[in-house]
PASEBA-1860 file (N, C-alpha, C; in nm, 3 decimals):
! residues 252
1> XXXXXXXX> 0.085/-0.119/0.000/0.000/0.000/0.000/0.088/0.124/0.000 ~ 0.054/0.221/-0.083/0.136/0.343/-0.099/0.079/0.457/-0.014 ~ 0.160/0.505/0.079/0.118/0.611/0.170/0.186/0.743/0.135 ~ 0.108/0.850/0.144/0.160/0.986/0.130/0.132/1.059/0.261 ~ 0.236/1.108/0.327/0.218/1.183/0.452/0.225/1.332/0.421 ~ 0.123/1.404/0.463/0.115/1.549/0.440/0.103/1.621/0.573 ~ 0.174/1.731/0.585/0.173/1.810/0.708/0.120/1.949/0.676 ~ -0.010/1.975/0.695/-0.063/2.108/0.669/-0.004/2.209/0.768
9> XXXXXXXX> 0.036/2.326/0.716/0.097/2.428/0.802/0.060/2.566/0.752 ~ -0.016/2.639/0.834/-0.055/2.776/0.801/0.037/2.875/0.871 ~ 0.060/2.988/0.806/0.142/3.092/0.868/0.058/3.177/0.963 ~ -0.060/3.217/0.917/-0.145/3.303/0.999/-0.216/3.220/1.105 ~ -0.215/3.272/1.227/-0.285/3.207/1.338/-0.321/3.315/1.438 ~ -0.447/3.319/1.477/-0.491/3.422/1.570/-0.418/3.413/1.702 ~ -0.401/3.289/1.752/-0.342/3.271/1.884/-0.189/3.264/1.882 ~ -0.132/3.226/1.763/0.012/3.209/1.757/0.060/3.227/1.613
17> XXXXXXXX> 0.075/3.352/1.567/0.122/3.378/1.429/0.261/3.317/1.406 ~ 0.281/3.266/1.285/0.410/3.206/1.244/0.449/3.086/1.330 ~ 0.351/3.019/1.385/0.377/2.906/1.476/0.468/2.799/1.417 ~ 0.452/2.757/1.291/0.539/2.650/1.240/0.687/2.684/1.243 ~ 0.718/2.814/1.241/0.858/2.857/1.238/0.915/2.885/1.378 ~ 0.832/2.874/1.479/0.878/2.896/1.616/0.983/2.791/1.653 ~ 1.079/2.832/1.736/1.190/2.743/1.773/1.158/2.666/1.900 ~ 1.177/2.536/1.892/1.158/2.446/2.006/1.283/2.361/2.020
25> XXXXXXXX> 1.356/2.381/2.128/1.478/2.303/2.148/1.578/2.318/2.036 ~ 1.589/2.438/1.983/1.689/2.465/1.880/1.647/2.436/1.737 ~ 1.529/2.380/1.719/1.481/2.352/1.582/1.339/2.403/1.566 ~ 1.302/2.438/1.443/1.166/2.484/1.417/1.066/2.373/1.446 ~ 0.947/2.413/1.492/0.841/2.315/1.518/0.815/2.231/1.394 ~ 0.803/2.295/1.280/0.770/2.221/1.156/0.881/2.123/1.121 ~ 1.006/2.158/1.153/1.116/2.067/1.126/1.108/1.943/1.214 ~ 1.073/1.964/1.341/1.060/1.850/1.432/0.950/1.755/1.385
33> XXXXXXXX> 0.837/1.811/1.342/0.728/1.727/1.292/0.774/1.651/1.169 ~ 0.835/1.723/1.075/0.878/1.662/0.948/0.976/1.547/0.973 ~ 1.072/1.569/1.061/1.173/1.467/1.086/1.112/1.342/1.148 ~ 1.016/1.360/1.236/0.952/1.243/1.298/0.869/1.165/1.196 ~ 0.795/1.237/1.113/0.711/1.171/1.014/0.797/1.098/0.911 ~ 0.911/1.155/0.877/0.999/1.096/0.775/1.062/0.965/0.820 ~ 1.060/0.938/0.950/1.113/0.811/1.000/1.019/0.694/0.969 ~ 0.893/0.727/0.939/0.793/0.622/0.914/0.750/0.618/0.767
41> XXXXXXXX> 0.744/0.735/0.704/0.695/0.742/0.566/0.805/0.790/0.471 ~ 0.807/0.730/0.352/0.906/0.769/0.251/0.867/0.895/0.177 ~ 0.736/0.917/0.162/0.688/1.032/0.086/0.622/1.130/0.183 ~ 0.691/1.241/0.211/0.644/1.339/0.308/0.655/1.479/0.248 ~ 0.550/1.558/0.263/0.551/1.697/0.219/0.482/1.784/0.324 ~ 0.529/1.907/0.337/0.456/2.008/0.413/0.366/2.080/0.313 ~ 0.238/2.087/0.343/0.141/2.159/0.258/0.113/2.293/0.325 ~ 0.163/2.401/0.266/0.155/2.531/0.331/0.094/2.636/0.241
49> XXXXXXXX> 0.050/2.746/0.303/-0.009/2.857/0.229/0.086/2.976/0.222 ~ 0.211/2.957/0.264/0.301/3.071/0.275/0.443/3.035/0.231 ~ 0.502/3.122/0.149/0.637/3.095/0.098/0.742/3.094/0.208 ~ 0.719/3.166/0.317/0.816/3.167/0.426/0.829/3.028/0.488 ~ 0.716/2.960/0.501/0.721/2.823/0.554/0.783/2.729/0.451 ~ 0.745/2.747/0.325/0.801/2.663/0.219/0.953/2.673/0.214 ~ 1.005/2.795/0.220/1.150/2.815/0.215/1.217/2.759/0.340 ~ 1.152/2.773/0.454/1.208/2.718/0.578/1.219/2.566/0.570
57> XXXXXXXX> 1.117/2.502/0.515/1.119/2.356/0.501/1.231/2.314/0.407 ~ 1.245/2.384/0.297/1.351/2.352/0.201/1.489/2.376/0.261 ~ 1.499/2.470/0.356/1.629/2.501/0.416/1.684/2.385/0.498 ~ 1.596/2.299/0.553/1.647/2.183/0.626/1.637/2.053/0.545 ~ 1.615/2.070/0.414/1.615/1.953/0.325/1.481/1.886/0.308 ~ 1.373/1.950/0.355/1.240/1.894/0.341/1.174/1.934/0.210 ~ 1.057/1.877/0.187/0.981/1.909/0.065/0.850/1.978/0.104 ~ 0.817/2.082/0.029/0.697/2.159/0.059/0.617/2.184/-0.068
65> XXXXXXXX> 0.486/2.200/-0.049/0.394/2.229/-0.159/0.314/2.352/-0.121 ~ 0.314/2.453/-0.208/0.234/2.573/-0.182/0.089/2.546/-0.219 ~ -0.001/2.581/-0.128/-0.144/2.560/-0.150/-0.219/2.690/-0.125 ~ -0.347/2.688/-0.154/-0.431/2.807/-0.144/-0.437/2.862/-0.001 ~ -0.458/2.993/0.009/-0.475/3.056/0.140/-0.620/3.050/0.187 ~ -0.710/2.998/0.104/-0.853/3.004/0.136/-0.909/2.875/0.196 ~ -0.826/2.774/0.217/-0.877/2.647/0.271/-0.930/2.665/0.413 ~ -1.042/2.598/0.441/-1.105/2.606/0.572/-1.053/2.500/0.669
73> XXXXXXXX> -0.984/2.398/0.617/-0.936/2.290/0.704/-0.810/2.228/0.646 ~ -0.740/2.156/0.735/-0.622/2.084/0.691/-0.657/1.974/0.591 ~ -0.776/1.918/0.602/-0.820/1.814/0.508/-0.828/1.870/0.367 ~ -0.887/1.989/0.353/-0.895/2.052/0.221/-0.756/2.081/0.167 ~ -0.667/2.127/0.252/-0.530/2.158/0.209/-0.459/2.030/0.163 ~ -0.485/1.921/0.235/-0.425/1.792/0.197/-0.471/1.747/0.060 ~ -0.598/1.770/0.029/-0.646/1.724/-0.102/-0.581/1.804/-0.215 ~ -0.567/1.935/-0.198/-0.499/2.012/-0.302/-0.354/1.964/-0.319
81> XXXXXXXX> -0.287/1.938/-0.206/-0.148/1.890/-0.213/-0.141/1.754/-0.282 ~ -0.235/1.666/-0.251/-0.240/1.535/-0.317/-0.253/1.551/-0.467 ~ -0.341/1.639/-0.511/-0.362/1.661/-0.654/-0.233/1.709/-0.721 ~ -0.156/1.790/-0.650/-0.032/1.841/-0.708/0.078/1.735/-0.711 ~ 0.079/1.646/-0.611/0.180/1.541/-0.608/0.146/1.430/-0.707 ~ 0.018/1.397/-0.717/-0.025/1.290/-0.808/-0.129/1.203/-0.743 ~ -0.255/1.229/-0.775/-0.367/1.162/-0.707/-0.366/1.012/-0.728 ~ -0.312/0.967/-0.840/-0.315/0.825/-0.872/-0.192/0.749/-0.823
89> XXXXXXXX> -0.101/0.820/-0.759/0.024/0.758/-0.717/0.020/0.701/-0.576 ~ -0.089/0.729/-0.502/-0.096/0.687/-0.362/-0.232/0.629/-0.330 ~ -0.232/0.534/-0.236/-0.357/0.471/-0.191/-0.416/0.541/-0.070 ~ -0.329/0.593/0.016/-0.372/0.653/0.144/-0.295/0.782/0.169 ~ -0.367/0.884/0.216/-0.305/1.010/0.258/-0.314/1.019/0.410 ~ -0.201/1.046/0.474/-0.196/1.063/0.619/-0.179/1.212/0.648 ~ -0.268/1.266/0.728/-0.271/1.409/0.761/-0.216/1.427/0.902 ~ -0.094/1.479/0.912/-0.028/1.499/1.042/-0.027/1.648/1.073
97> XXXXXXXX> -0.082/1.686/1.185/-0.087/1.827/1.220/0.052/1.885/1.237 ~ 0.070/2.006/1.183/0.202/2.069/1.187/0.242/2.124/1.321 ~ 0.154/2.115/1.420/0.188/2.164/1.555/0.200/2.050/1.655 ~ 0.238/1.930/1.605/0.256/1.813/1.691/0.401/1.765/1.683 ~ 0.494/1.839/1.745/0.635/1.803/1.733/0.676/1.675/1.805 ~ 0.585/1.620/1.887/0.618/1.498/1.960/0.540/1.377/1.907 ~ 0.486/1.388/1.787/0.415/1.275/1.728/0.508/1.154/1.727 ~ 0.458/1.041/1.773/0.542/0.922/1.789/0.533/0.829/1.670
105> XXXXXXXX> 0.645/0.763/1.641/0.647/0.666/1.531/0.542/0.558/1.553 ~ 0.522/0.518/1.679/0.424/0.413/1.709/0.283/0.458/1.671 ~ 0.253/0.586/1.689/0.122/0.638/1.652/0.102/0.634/1.501 ~ 0.206/0.671/1.429/0.199/0.670/1.282/0.187/0.527/1.229 ~ 0.257/0.435/1.293/0.247/0.294/1.252/0.107/0.240/1.281 ~ 0.049/0.283/1.392/-0.086/0.238/1.428/-0.188/0.282/1.324 ~ -0.178/0.407/1.281/-0.276/0.455/1.184/-0.255/0.387/1.049 ~ -0.133/0.350/1.017/-0.109/0.273/0.894/-0.179/0.137/0.900
113> XXXXXXXX> -0.167/0.072/1.017/-0.225/-0.063/1.031/-0.377/-0.062/1.023 ~ -0.438/0.052/1.047/-0.585/0.058/1.035/-0.630/0.019/0.894 ~ -0.543/0.039/0.796/-0.581/0.011/0.658/-0.555/-0.134/0.618 ~ -0.512/-0.214/0.714/-0.509/-0.359/0.692/-0.652/-0.411/0.680 ~ -0.745/-0.337/0.739/-0.888/-0.366/0.728/-0.938/-0.304/0.598 ~ -0.982/-0.387/0.505/-1.024/-0.339/0.373/-1.143/-0.244/0.379 ~ -1.219/-0.248/0.490/-1.336/-0.161/0.501/-1.303/-0.021/0.552 ~ -1.180/-0.001/0.595/-1.141/0.129/0.647/-1.142/0.234/0.535
121> XXXXXXXX> -1.218/0.339/0.555/-1.220/0.451/0.460/-1.138/0.568/0.514 ~ -1.155/0.594/0.643/-1.083/0.699/0.714/-1.034/0.638/0.845 ~ -0.920/0.683/0.894/-0.869/0.633/1.022/-0.826/0.750/1.109 ~ -0.833/0.729/1.240/-0.787/0.827/1.336/-0.743/0.753/1.462 ~ -0.695/0.827/1.562/-0.647/0.765/1.685/-0.723/0.816/1.807 ~ -0.726/0.734/1.910/-0.780/0.774/2.039/-0.682/0.734/2.148 ~ -0.691/0.804/2.260/-0.608/0.773/2.377/-0.699/0.768/2.499 ~ -0.696/0.660/2.575/-0.781/0.653/2.695/-0.746/0.763/2.796
129> XXXXXXXX> -0.849/0.823/2.854/-0.827/0.913/2.967/-0.782/0.828/3.086 ~ -0.682/0.875/3.157/-0.633/0.801/3.274/-0.737/0.805/3.385 ~ -0.762/0.694/3.454/-0.861/0.690/3.562/-0.835/0.792/3.672 ~ -0.707/0.829/3.690/-0.674/0.922/3.797/-0.693/1.068/3.762 ~ -0.731/1.097/3.638/-0.753/1.236/3.598/-0.880/1.288/3.664 ~ -0.891/1.420/3.673/-1.010/1.479/3.733/-1.122/1.496/3.632 ~ -1.241/1.520/3.683/-1.356/1.537/3.594/-1.340/1.663/3.508 ~ -1.269/1.763/3.558/-1.246/1.884/3.478/-1.170/1.852/3.351
137> XXXXXXXX> -1.075/1.759/3.359/-1.002/1.717/3.239/-1.095/1.646/3.141 ~ -1.181/1.563/3.196/-1.272/1.487/3.111/-1.373/1.576/3.040 ~ -1.423/1.677/3.109/-1.527/1.760/3.048/-1.472/1.878/2.968 ~ -1.340/1.890/2.958/-1.279/1.997/2.880/-1.327/1.988/2.734 ~ -1.398/2.089/2.684/-1.450/2.081/2.547/-1.342/2.082/2.440 ~ -1.219/2.120/2.477/-1.108/2.118/2.381/-1.045/1.979/2.369 ~ -1.097/1.884/2.444/-1.053/1.744/2.434/-1.173/1.660/2.391 ~ -1.201/1.653/2.260/-1.318/1.578/2.213/-1.313/1.431/2.255
145> XXXXXXXX> -1.429/1.381/2.290/-1.443/1.241/2.330/-1.500/1.158/2.214 ~ -1.473/1.028/2.217/-1.517/0.938/2.110/-1.581/0.814/2.172 ~ -1.687/0.766/2.110/-1.739/0.634/2.144/-1.725/0.547/2.020 ~ -1.689/0.420/2.041/-1.657/0.331/1.929/-1.741/0.203/1.934 ~ -1.748/0.139/1.821/-1.821/0.013/1.811/-1.733/-0.103/1.856 ~ -1.792/-0.222/1.863/-1.716/-0.341/1.901/-1.607/-0.374/1.800 ~ -1.621/-0.323/1.677/-1.521/-0.347/1.573/-1.429/-0.227/1.554 ~ -1.427/-0.137/1.653/-1.337/-0.021/1.655/-1.362/0.078/1.542
153> XXXXXXXX> -1.489/0.103/1.516/-1.526/0.213/1.428/-1.595/0.321/1.512 ~ -1.565/0.446/1.480/-1.622/0.556/1.557/-1.773/0.562/1.540 ~ -1.844/0.575/1.652/-1.988/0.593/1.649/-2.024/0.741/1.657 ~ -1.946/0.816/1.737/-1.972/0.960/1.750/-1.853/1.026/1.819 ~ -1.832/1.153/1.785/-1.733/1.239/1.850/-1.809/1.355/1.914 ~ -1.766/1.397/2.032/-1.835/1.508/2.097/-1.742/1.585/2.189 ~ -1.770/1.715/2.202/-1.700/1.796/2.302/-1.761/1.774/2.441 ~ -1.880/1.718/2.443/-1.942/1.681/2.570/-1.887/1.546/2.616
161> XXXXXXXX> -1.913/1.513/2.741/-1.868/1.384/2.793/-1.965/1.277/2.745 ~ -1.914/1.182/2.667/-1.997/1.070/2.622/-1.922/0.940/2.649 ~ -1.992/0.837/2.701/-2.133/0.838/2.737/-2.157/0.904/2.873 ~ -2.282/0.942/2.896/-2.326/0.990/3.027/-2.350/0.868/3.115 ~ -2.289/0.866/3.233/-2.304/0.751/3.323/-2.417/0.776/3.422 ~ -2.533/0.726/3.390/-2.649/0.744/3.477/-2.632/0.663/3.605 ~ -2.663/0.727/3.715/-2.659/0.657/3.844/-2.525/0.661/3.913 ~ -2.426/0.731/3.856/-2.295/0.742/3.918/-2.262/0.889/3.945
169> XXXXXXXX> -2.194/0.914/4.055/-2.142/1.048/4.081/-2.033/1.077/3.977 ~ -2.023/1.202/3.936/-1.925/1.236/3.833/-1.783/1.205/3.876 ~ -1.756/1.211/4.004/-1.623/1.180/4.054/-1.586/1.033/4.031 ~ -1.687/0.950/4.000/-1.663/0.807/3.978/-1.658/0.770/3.831 ~ -1.689/0.864/3.742/-1.703/0.828/3.600/-1.575/0.769/3.541 ~ -1.462/0.835/3.563/-1.337/0.787/3.504/-1.292/0.654/3.565 ~ -1.336/0.626/3.686/-1.301/0.499/3.751/-1.392/0.387/3.705 ~ -1.507/0.423/3.649/-1.609/0.325/3.614/-1.610/0.289/3.466
177> XXXXXXXX> -1.572/0.386/3.382/-1.580/0.365/3.238/-1.451/0.412/3.172 ~ -1.408/0.344/3.066/-1.288/0.388/2.991/-1.329/0.490/2.886 ~ -1.304/0.616/2.917/-1.335/0.723/2.823/-1.219/0.740/2.725 ~ -1.253/0.776/2.601/-1.154/0.787/2.495/-1.142/0.930/2.445 ~ -1.020/0.980/2.446/-0.990/1.114/2.395/-0.947/1.105/2.249 ~ -1.002/1.192/2.166/-0.964/1.191/2.026/-0.829/1.256/2.005 ~ -0.744/1.190/1.927/-0.614/1.245/1.886/-0.628/1.286/1.740 ~ -0.598/1.412/1.709/-0.627/1.466/1.576/-0.530/1.427/1.466
185> XXXXXXXX> -0.509/1.299/1.450/-0.429/1.244/1.340/-0.525/1.168/1.250 ~ -0.524/1.200/1.120/-0.618/1.136/1.027/-0.545/1.070/0.912 ~ -0.610/0.972/0.853/-0.563/0.914/0.727/-0.686/0.878/0.645 ~ -0.675/0.892/0.514/-0.790/0.869/0.426/-0.744/0.795/0.301 ~ -0.827/0.701/0.255/-0.803/0.648/0.120/-0.820/0.765/0.023 ~ -0.739/0.767/-0.081/-0.736/0.885/-0.169/-0.872/0.914/-0.233 ~ -0.945/0.811/-0.272/-1.077/0.832/-0.333/-1.174/0.891/-0.231 ~ -1.161/0.851/-0.106/-1.247/0.902/0.000/-1.213/1.048/0.030
193> XXXXXXXX> -1.084/1.081/0.031/-1.043/1.220/0.055/-1.106/1.312/-0.049 ~ -1.108/1.269/-0.173/-1.171/1.349/-0.278/-1.320/1.369/-0.250 ~ -1.386/1.264/-0.203/-1.530/1.272/-0.176/-1.561/1.364/-0.058 ~ -1.487/1.351/0.051/-1.524/1.425/0.172/-1.494/1.574/0.159 ~ -1.398/1.610/0.073/-1.369/1.752/0.056/-1.474/1.822/-0.030 ~ -1.561/1.745/-0.091/-1.670/1.806/-0.169/-1.800/1.814/-0.091 ~ -1.800/1.763/0.033/-1.922/1.764/0.115/-1.946/1.902/0.175 ~ -2.071/1.945/0.183/-2.102/2.069/0.255/-2.097/2.044/0.405
201> XXXXXXXX> -2.081/2.149/0.483/-2.085/2.133/0.628/-2.218/2.072/0.670 ~ -2.213/1.983/0.769/-2.334/1.917/0.815/-2.385/1.983/0.943 ~ -2.511/1.960/0.980/-2.563/2.016/1.105/-2.484/1.973/1.228 ~ -2.442/1.846/1.233/-2.366/1.799/1.349/-2.230/1.867/1.356 ~ -2.166/1.883/1.242/-2.037/1.952/1.240/-2.050/2.096/1.289 ~ -2.154/2.163/1.242/-2.175/2.302/1.284/-2.205/2.311/1.433 ~ -2.278/2.213/1.484/-2.315/2.215/1.625/-2.194/2.199/1.717 ~ -2.104/2.105/1.681/-1.991/2.074/1.769/-1.859/2.135/1.721
209> XXXXXXXX> -1.859/2.190/1.599/-1.737/2.240/1.538/-1.630/2.131/1.533 ~ -1.672/2.013/1.483/-1.583/1.899/1.465/-1.601/1.848/1.322 ~ -1.497/1.864/1.243/-1.504/1.831/1.101/-1.541/1.685/1.076 ~ -1.492/1.594/1.161/-1.515/1.452/1.138/-1.662/1.413/1.147 ~ -1.743/1.496/1.213/-1.887/1.466/1.219/-1.953/1.482/1.083 ~ -1.897/1.566/0.999/-1.949/1.578/0.861/-1.935/1.444/0.789 ~ -1.822/1.379/0.810/-1.797/1.252/0.742/-1.886/1.141/0.796 ~ -1.898/1.137/0.928/-1.986/1.036/0.988/-2.131/1.055/0.944
217> XXXXXXXX> -2.176/1.180/0.944/-2.314/1.206/0.909/-2.342/1.170/0.763 ~ -2.239/1.178/0.680/-2.253/1.143/0.538/-2.243/0.993/0.515 ~ -2.212/0.917/0.622/-2.211/0.772/0.609/-2.075/0.708/0.593 ~ -1.969/0.786/0.605/-1.836/0.728/0.594/-1.796/0.659/0.724 ~ -1.710/0.557/0.712/-1.668/0.479/0.827/-1.529/0.524/0.871 ~ -1.515/0.551/1.002/-1.388/0.597/1.057/-1.333/0.491/1.151 ~ -1.226/0.427/1.110/-1.160/0.326/1.193/-1.077/0.394/1.301 ~ -1.078/0.336/1.420/-1.009/0.394/1.534/-0.892/0.306/1.576
225> XXXXXXXX> -0.775/0.367/1.586/-0.658/0.301/1.642/-0.631/0.355/1.781 ~ -0.564/0.277/1.865/-0.543/0.314/2.005/-0.396/0.346/2.031 ~ -0.374/0.450/2.112/-0.238/0.486/2.152/-0.236/0.523/2.299 ~ -0.123/0.499/2.362/-0.102/0.545/2.499/0.012/0.647/2.505 ~ 0.064/0.685/2.387/0.174/0.781/2.381/0.124/0.920/2.420 ~ 0.206/0.989/2.496/0.173/1.125/2.538/0.235/1.225/2.441 ~ 0.156/1.317/2.391/0.207/1.421/2.302/0.159/1.557/2.352 ~ 0.222/1.662/2.302/0.181/1.797/2.337/0.162/1.876/2.208
233> XXXXXXXX> 0.039/1.913/2.179/0.012/1.999/2.065/0.038/2.144/2.104 ~ 0.080/2.224/2.007/0.116/2.362/2.037/0.018/2.456/1.967 ~ -0.066/2.521/2.046/-0.164/2.616/1.993/-0.131/2.760/2.029 ~ -0.058/2.780/2.137/-0.031/2.914/2.189/0.116/2.925/2.231 ~ 0.167/3.047/2.250/0.304/3.062/2.302/0.322/2.995/2.438 ~ 0.215/2.991/2.518/0.224/2.924/2.648/0.245/2.774/2.630 ~ 0.181/2.716/2.527/0.201/2.574/2.496/0.346/2.547/2.458 ~ 0.408/2.643/2.389/0.548/2.627/2.349/0.638/2.618/2.472
241> XXXXXXXX> 0.608/2.697/2.573/0.686/2.691/2.697/0.671/2.555/2.764 ~ 0.548/2.501/2.763/0.525/2.368/2.822/0.598/2.261/2.740 ~ 0.602/2.281/2.608/0.671/2.185/2.523/0.822/2.186/2.548 ~ 0.877/2.304/2.573/1.019/2.314/2.607/1.049/2.235/2.734 ~ 0.960/2.247/2.831/0.978/2.175/2.957/0.966/2.024/2.934 ~ 0.869/1.984/2.854/0.850/1.842/2.821/0.975/1.787/2.752 ~ 1.033/1.868/2.665/1.154/1.830/2.592/1.269/1.801/2.688 ~ 1.286/1.890/2.784/1.395/1.874/2.881/1.372/1.754/2.973
249> XXXX> 1.247/1.739/3.019/1.217/1.632/3.113/1.232/1.493/3.050 ~ 1.210/1.486/2.919/1.214/1.356/2.851/1.339/1.337/2.764 ~ 1.432/1.433/2.774/1.558/1.424/2.699/1.537/1.399/2.551 ~ 1.444/1.473/2.492/1.412/1.455/2.351/1.492/1.551/2.263
END
């Protein structure tokens, strides 16, 4: 199976402008992501809307593709990049967020294995919430929750806590049920990527502001892989400081 790994990277960001070029442990965030992804995939490109990011990627020997500034999501940017690279040359596109400098090889291998199942159209990852975490962590709307079927296909994603445990105090929920946190790593069969980028926003997507609900509502199947790896996504300058600390503590 032929995999293409794409790393969408925007220059403009309300909370953290020029984030991909920010320095983490002596290297740019986008460089750290690219180097980790390249250990697992032979074909890797950064899909960006800005020449400054493109030139930065080329400066460390990476490959970049310039894409439109009007894309609403990383998925849309990935499809344009796929078309430029060669839509017929790959079976699966892996979408790795450009602000995940600690993405683990094991996570990337897990999402690859999801396509051993011939029925997989789209794949993503989940990480169990630790039983010792507090309810505030569980109900954080910035940590979407997932419920899955017995065959590990996503049934629903929500910013709310799902499922609701009737008859239990909230302090007991994490001890009673294994809740799953969504990890924003996606992979799509190339034909499916073409289809989902032509879909209009769905009511569920608009309600929760979760792109994957558009795909579920349209009837696509999302295979779920499991990870216990800890990562730190970088959305703000404060996150970058936490990432620096994580880097030092883990000798990365």
